[in-house]
C-alpha positions in Angstrom: 40.1 61.9 202.0 37.3 60.0 203.4 33.8 61.3 203.4 33.1 63.4 206.4 36.7 64.3 207.2 37.9 67.8 206.9 41.4 69.4 206.6 42.1 72.7 208.3 45.3 73.4 206.3 44.8 75.1 202.9 46.6 73.9 199.9 49.8 75.8 199.3 51.4 76.1 195.9 55.1 75.1 196.0 57.5 78.1 195.3 60.6 77.7 193.2 63.3 80.1 194.2 65.7 80.9 191.4 68.3 83.5 190.5 66.0 85.0 187.9 63.8 86.4 190.6 66.6 88.4 192.1 66.4 92.2 191.4 70.1 92.5 190.3 69.6 89.8 187.7 66.4 91.3 186.4 68.2 94.7 186.0 71.1 93.0 184.2 68.7 91.5 181.7 67.0 94.9 181.1 70.4 96.5 180.6 71.5 93.8 178.1 68.2 94.1 176.2 68.6 97.9 176.1 72.1 97.6 174.8 71.0 95.2 172.2 68.4 97.6 170.8 70.7 100.7 171.0 71.1 102.3 167.6 74.5 103.8 168.2 76.8 104.2 165.1 79.9 102.1 165.1 82.6 103.8 163.0 84.1 101.2 160.6 85.9 103.5 158.2 87.4 106.9 158.8 86.1 109.3 156.2 87.5 112.7 155.6 86.0 115.8 154.0 88.6 117.3 151.7 88.2 121.0 151.1 88.0 120.6 147.3 84.7 118.7 147.6 83.3 121.5 149.8 84.4 124.0 147.2 82.8 121.9 144.4 79.6 121.6 146.5 79.4 125.4 146.5 79.2 125.5 142.7 75.6 125.5 141.7 75.5 123.8 138.4 75.0 120.3 137.2 78.4 119.8 135.6 79.8 116.2 135.9 83.0 115.5 137.8 85.7 113.0 136.9 88.2 111.9 139.6 91.7 111.0 138.4 93.0 108.4 138.9 89.9 107.2 137.1 88.2 103.8 137.4 85.1 101.7 136.7 84.0 98.5 138.4 81.2 96.4 139.8 80.8 93.8 142.5 81.5 90.9 140.2 84.8 91.9 138.7 88.1 93.4 139.6 87.3 96.5 137.6 89.6 98.7 135.6 91.6 101.7 136.7 91.4 103.1 140.2 89.2 101.1 142.6 89.0 103.8 145.3 85.4 103.5 146.2 85.5 106.8 148.2 84.4 108.4 144.9 80.9 107.4 145.9 81.2 109.1 149.3 82.7 112.1 147.7 79.7 112.4 145.4 77.5 112.7 148.4 79.6 115.7 149.6 79.6 117.6 146.3 76.3 116.6 144.8 77.5 116.6 141.2 77.1 113.7 138.8 80.2 111.6 138.3 81.9 110.0 135.3 82.8 106.4 135.9 82.3 104.9 139.3 81.0 101.6 140.6 77.8 99.7 140.3 76.5 96.4 141.6 76.4 94.7 138.2 78.0 96.4 135.2 76.3 95.8 131.8 78.5 94.0 129.3 80.7 96.1 127.0 80.8 99.1 129.3 84.6 99.0 129.7 84.9 98.9 125.9 82.6 101.9 125.6 84.8 103.8 128.0 87.9 102.7 126.1 86.5 104.1 122.9 85.8 107.6 124.3 88.4 110.2 123.6 90.3 111.4 126.7 88.2 109.3 129.0 89.6 106.1 127.4 93.2 107.3 127.9 92.4 108.4 131.5 91.1 104.8 132.2 94.1 103.2 130.5 96.7 105.4 132.3 94.9 104.8 135.6 95.1 101.1 135.0 98.9 101.3 134.4 98.5 100.9 130.6 99.9 103.1 127.8 97.9 106.0 126.3 96.9 105.7 122.6 96.8 108.4 119.9 93.4 109.9 119.6 91.5 112.7 117.9 90.5 115.5 120.2 86.9 115.2 121.3 84.2 117.7 120.2 82.9 117.7 123.8 83.9 116.1 127.1 81.4 114.3 129.3 82.7 116.2 132.4 83.0 119.8 133.5 85.2 119.4 136.6 88.2 117.3 137.3 89.6 116.3 140.7 93.3 115.3 140.4 94.7 113.2 143.3 98.4 114.1 142.9 99.3 111.6 145.7 97.7 108.6 143.9 98.1 109.5 140.2 101.2 108.3 138.3 103.5 110.9 136.7 102.3 109.8 133.2 98.7 110.3 134.2 99.4 113.8 135.6 101.3 114.7 132.5 98.5 113.5 130.2 95.9 115.5 132.1 97.9 118.7 132.1 98.9 118.5 128.4 95.6 117.3 127.1 93.0 119.4 128.9 92.5 123.1 129.0 91.8 123.6 132.7 91.5 126.4 135.4 92.6 125.6 138.9 89.7 126.3 141.4 91.0 124.8 144.6 93.8 122.7 146.0 94.2 120.9 149.4 95.3 117.6 150.9 96.9 116.4 147.7 93.8 117.0 145.6 93.4 119.7 142.9 90.0 120.8 141.6 89.9 122.1 138.1 87.2 123.6 135.8 87.7 122.0 132.5 87.2 124.3 129.5 87.8 121.5 126.9 90.5 119.5 125.2 93.5 121.2 123.8 94.0 121.0 120.0 96.8 118.6 119.0 99.2 121.3 117.8 99.1 123.0 121.3 99.6 119.6 123.0 102.8 119.0 121.1 104.3 122.4 122.0 103.9 121.9 125.8 
């Protein structure tokens, strides 16, 4: 503009019309953002609550539990014996310590230590499809309770458990039997059964 001239029209900022300014699109973005931050559980695995674990939870002691078929393993190997990781979930139901189980990284020679344990070693071998070995009866067992899954255990494993351990049935449901283990049977009683 030249000096002395005036403009009567004010300067107007140009407007850009877009779809983002439409109310329906704004509400759609809000809905998507809300859905993205929603903390709704997505069921990935169906988990059951067998009655034997509820019964075990009602027993107020710190006796350890062994689940048969029995297994050990970690995240870096194929493991030995049963690799049914529901054992960890079941432990949250009953609250007792467990014998065996699964860990992120297993220290070396753990499998050999389990193999050397009387009764536990044979439970591991039989759960792995191997043959049992002759052994001396243990002075004490590292577990007080045994959960026998009759639908997953082999006939040899079930036979070994029943002839080797002195047990009292506490509860049975859904193919699982919960026993209180009194100890190992002496060898002469094992042979007669």
